[in-house]
Structures are given as C-alpha cells and as structure tokens.
C-alpha atoms as a printed R data frame, in Angstrom:
   type eleno elety resid chain resno       x       y       z
1  ATOM     1    CA   MET     A     1 259.527 -74.285  82.245
2  ATOM     2    CA   SER     A     2 257.597 -76.482  84.208
3  ATOM     3    CA   LEU     A     3 258.158 -80.328  86.006
4  ATOM     4    CA   SER     A     4 255.772 -83.302  84.984
5  ATOM     5    CA   GLN     A     5 253.515 -84.673  87.646
6  ATOM     6    CA   GLU     A     6 255.762 -87.722  88.056
7  ATOM     7    CA   SER     A     7 259.053 -85.538  88.385
8  ATOM     8    CA   ALA     A     8 257.196 -82.916  90.693
9  ATOM     9    CA   GLU     A     9 256.260 -86.050  92.774
10 ATOM    10    CA   MET     A    10 259.927 -87.496  92.904
11 ATOM    11    CA   ILE     A    11 261.262 -84.149  94.403
12 ATOM    12    CA   GLY     A    12 258.229 -83.922  96.495
13 ATOM    13    CA   LEU     A    13 259.268 -87.672  98.066
14 ATOM    14    CA   LYS     A    14 263.047 -86.565  98.209
15 ATOM    15    CA   ALA     A    15 262.223 -84.062  99.819
16 ATOM    16    CA   VAL     A    16 259.734 -85.813 102.576
17 ATOM    17    CA   ALA     A    17 262.859 -88.049 102.991
18 ATOM    18    CA   TRP     A    18 265.277 -85.303 103.627
19 ATOM    19    CA   LEU     A    19 263.312 -83.872 106.040
20 ATOM    20    CA   ALA     A    20 262.529 -87.134 107.972
21 ATOM    21    CA   SER     A    21 266.277 -87.201 108.251
22 ATOM    22    CA   ASN     A    22 266.923 -83.995 109.615
23 ATOM    23    CA   ASP     A    23 266.808 -84.151 113.473
24 ATOM    24    CA   GLU     A    24 266.451 -80.376 113.912
25 ATOM    25    CA   LEU     A    25 263.943 -79.738 111.311
26 ATOM    26    CA   LEU     A    26 261.498 -82.298 111.571
27 ATOM    27    CA   PRO     A    27 260.346 -81.796 114.981
28 ATOM    28    CA   VAL     A    28 259.460 -77.916 113.630
29 ATOM    29    CA   PHE     A    29 257.760 -79.137 110.844
30 ATOM    30    CA   MET     A    30 255.579 -81.649 113.249
31 ATOM    31    CA   GLY     A    31 254.976 -78.901 115.896
32 ATOM    32    CA   SER     A    32 253.834 -76.170 113.114
33 ATOM    33    CA   THR     A    33 251.737 -78.666 111.461
34 ATOM    34    CA   GLY     A    34 250.291 -80.619 114.028
35 ATOM    35    CA   ALA     A    35 251.251 -83.863 111.981
36 ATOM    36    CA   THR     A    36 252.133 -87.225 114.017
37 ATOM    37    CA   GLU     A    37 254.480 -90.006 112.807
38 ATOM    38    CA   ASP     A    38 251.636 -91.832 111.845
39 ATOM    39    CA   ASN     A    39 250.792 -88.932 109.745
40 ATOM    40    CA   PHE     A    40 253.927 -88.446 108.203
41 ATOM    41    CA   ARG     A    41 254.334 -92.127 107.228
42 ATOM    42    CA   ALA     A    42 251.030 -91.874 105.310
43 ATOM    43    CA   GLY     A    43 252.027 -89.030 103.848
44 ATOM    44    CA   LEU     A    44 254.999 -90.151 102.420
45 ATOM    45    CA   GLU     A    45 253.469 -90.839  98.622
46 ATOM    46    CA   ASP     A    46 250.713 -88.652  99.259
47 ATOM    47    CA   PRO     A    47 251.245 -85.665  96.274
48 ATOM    48    CA   ASP     A    48 249.212 -83.444  99.112
49 ATOM    49    CA   PHE     A    49 251.354 -84.201 102.017
50 ATOM    50    CA   GLN     A    50 254.693 -83.730  99.569
51 ATOM    51    CA   GLY     A    51 253.314 -80.303  98.695
52 ATOM    52    CA   SER     A    52 252.629 -79.245 102.233
53 ATOM    53    CA   VAL     A    53 256.572 -80.405 103.081
54 ATOM    54    CA   LEU     A    54 257.529 -78.284  99.684
55 ATOM    55    CA   ASP     A    55 255.641 -75.382 101.523
56 ATOM    56    CA   PHE     A    56 257.325 -76.045 104.583
57 ATOM    57    CA   LEU     A    57 261.001 -76.038 103.072
58 ATOM    58    CA   MET     A    58 260.317 -73.060 100.977
59 ATOM    59    CA   MET     A    59 259.667 -70.789 104.167
60 ATOM    60    CA   ASP     A    60 263.383 -70.669 104.597
61 ATOM    61    CA   ASP     A    61 265.942 -70.103 102.058
62 ATOM    62    CA   ALA     A    62 268.505 -71.845 103.896
63 ATOM    63    CA   TRP     A    63 266.491 -74.713 104.002
64 ATOM    64    CA   VAL     A    64 265.982 -74.595 100.233
65 ATOM    65    CA   VAL     A    65 269.644 -74.464  99.799
66 ATOM    66    CA   ALA     A    66 270.550 -77.058 102.074
67 ATOM    67    CA   PHE     A    67 267.625 -79.551 100.644
68 ATOM    68    CA   CYS     A    68 268.594 -78.563  96.975
69 ATOM    69    CA   ASP     A    69 272.415 -78.960  97.388
70 ATOM    70    CA   GLU     A    70 271.881 -82.498  98.794
71 ATOM    71    CA   ASN     A    71 269.910 -83.712  96.475
72 ATOM    72    CA   GLY     A    72 271.621 -81.859  93.271
73 ATOM    73    CA   LEU     A    73 268.879 -79.774  92.170
74 ATOM    74    CA   ALA     A    74 268.660 -76.211  90.848
75 ATOM    75    CA   TYR     A    75 267.038 -74.155  93.886
76 ATOM    76    CA   ASP     A    76 263.890 -73.043  91.269
77 ATOM    77    CA   GLN     A    77 263.142 -76.788  91.423
78 ATOM    78    CA   LEU     A    78 261.311 -76.687  94.522
79 ATOM    79    CA   MET     A    79 259.042 -73.894  93.332
80 ATOM    80    CA   MET     A    80 258.093 -76.039  89.995
81 ATOM    81    CA   ALA     A    81 257.869 -79.022  91.726
82 ATOM    82    CA   ARG     A    82 255.380 -77.029  93.962
83 ATOM    83    CA   HIS     A    83 253.366 -75.757  91.259
84 ATOM    84    CA   ALA     A    84 253.058 -79.006  89.812
85 ATOM    85    CA   LEU     A    85 251.777 -80.864  92.745
86 ATOM    86    CA   PRO     A    86 248.132 -80.631  93.911
87 ATOM    87    CA   GLY     A    87 247.084 -77.105  95.556
88 ATOM    88    CA   GLY     A    88 250.485 -75.414  94.058
89 ATOM    89    CA   GLY     A    89 248.665 -73.317  91.026
90 ATOM    90    CA   GLN     A    90 249.914 -69.887  91.530
91 ATOM    91    CA   VAL     A    91 247.449 -67.189  92.661
92 ATOM    92    CA   HIS     A    92 247.166 -64.226  90.352
93 ATOM    93    CA   TRP     A    93 245.651 -60.965  92.268
94 ATOM    94    CA   THR     A    94 245.541 -58.564  89.324
C-alpha cells in the first residue's frame, strides 16, 4: 500500500510541527542538519524539507513511536510517507 502525495505531505507537515514542539529533539535536528530557524520556517510546507524531517525521525525507533503515537498513525506510515515525498524512492542494490 502506498500513500498519495497529499497524504504524505500532511504527515510530513505533522512531523515538522511535532519536531518544532519538541524542545529536546529540535536542537538535535538543527545541530545535525545545520538548519537555522529561518530555514525551518521556510521549509514548513516544502515536501523536500518534510522528507528530511522524516529521514531524521526514522533514525531512532523511539522517535518514530513517539511521533506516531501522538498523531494516531501506524508506525509504518512514516516510511510510506517518506517514499511518497521527493527523494524517498527505495534504492535497490541488486
């Protein structure tokens, strides 16, 4: 099953909002990406930026669980949303 672009962007926007409200995790994201507050604000509705936030959240299962639980999403929804956003295509090495 896959998500529509619109559904993926909605999850991406929720992820950006969730990250922005997380006082512990937001500085980690900002420090690891080099993003500024202006970059963050400018990227709110940018599918590329949303994809980068989803990539970041998927680095830790605890972050995935916390985000999905708070937003009533199945845990695989982040990966499906990421695949539907720009740059999210799966790489097949074989």
